[in-house]
matplotlib code that plots the C-alpha trace (Angstrom):
import matplotlib.pyplot as plt

x = [19.0, 19.5, 17.7, 15.1, 15.6, 12.9, 11.0, 9.7, 11.4, 11.5, 12.2, 15.7, 16.1, 13.2, 13.3, 10.9, 11.5, 10.6, 7.5, 6.3, 6.8, 4.5, 1.9, 2.0, 1.5, -1.7, -3.1, -2.9, -4.6, -8.1, -10.6, -10.3, -6.5, -6.7, -9.2, -7.0, -4.0, -5.9, -7.1, -3.7, -2.3, -4.6, -4.6, -1.8, -2.3, -3.4, -5.4, -8.8, -10.5, -13.9, -16.1, -16.1, -18.4, -16.3, -17.4, -16.0, -12.6, -10.9, -12.1, -10.9, -7.5, -7.2, -8.1, -5.5, -2.8, -3.7, -3.5, -0.1, 1.2, 0.3]
y = [20.7, 19.4, 16.1, 16.6, 14.4, 11.9, 13.1, 9.6, 7.2, 3.5, 0.4, -1.1, -2.5, -0.5, 2.6, 4.6, 2.3, -0.8, 0.8, 1.9, -1.6, -3.0, -0.2, -1.0, -4.7, -4.1, -1.4, -3.6, -6.6, -7.6, -8.2, -11.9, -11.9, -10.0, -12.5, -15.5, -13.9, -13.3, -16.9, -18.3, -16.4, -18.2, -21.7, -23.0, -20.6, -21.6, -18.4, -17.4, -14.1, -13.2, -10.3, -9.3, -6.5, -3.5, -3.6, -7.2, -6.4, -5.7, -9.0, -10.9, -9.2, -10.3, -13.9, -13.9, -12.5, -15.0, -17.9, -16.7, -16.4, -20.0]
z = [-12.8, -9.3, -8.4, -5.6, -2.6, -1.9, 1.2, 2.0, 4.4, 3.5, 5.4, 4.9, 1.5, 0.0, -2.2, -4.4, -7.4, -5.4, -3.9, -7.4, -8.7, -5.9, -6.6, -10.3, -9.6, -7.6, -9.8, -12.8, -11.2, -12.2, -9.3, -10.1, -9.9, -6.6, -5.2, -6.3, -4.7, -1.4, -1.4, -2.1, 0.9, 3.2, 1.7, 3.9, 6.8, 10.3, 10.7, 9.6, 8.9, 10.5, 11.2, 14.9, 16.2, 17.1, 20.7, 21.0, 19.5, 22.9, 24.3, 21.3, 21.5, 25.2, 24.2, 21.5, 23.9, 26.6, 24.0, 22.8, 26.4, 27.2]

ax = plt.figure().add_subplot(projection="3d")
ax.plot(x, y, z, "-o")
ax.set_aspect("equal")
plt.show()
């Protein structure tokens, strides 16, 4: 039987097997493990997450771009 070609396109260095490994990792996480992983990602970060009303998003984006440009 001929092997069917994978219709998906992956970034360089990625393939179906690697993607499936990542999917399996996140599907097997408990909510507590997921929260701990999220928290660890931001512990040493210089960014924050916050809610912004949708109508203010364009203004916030302009502020961020202005800050990066300076």
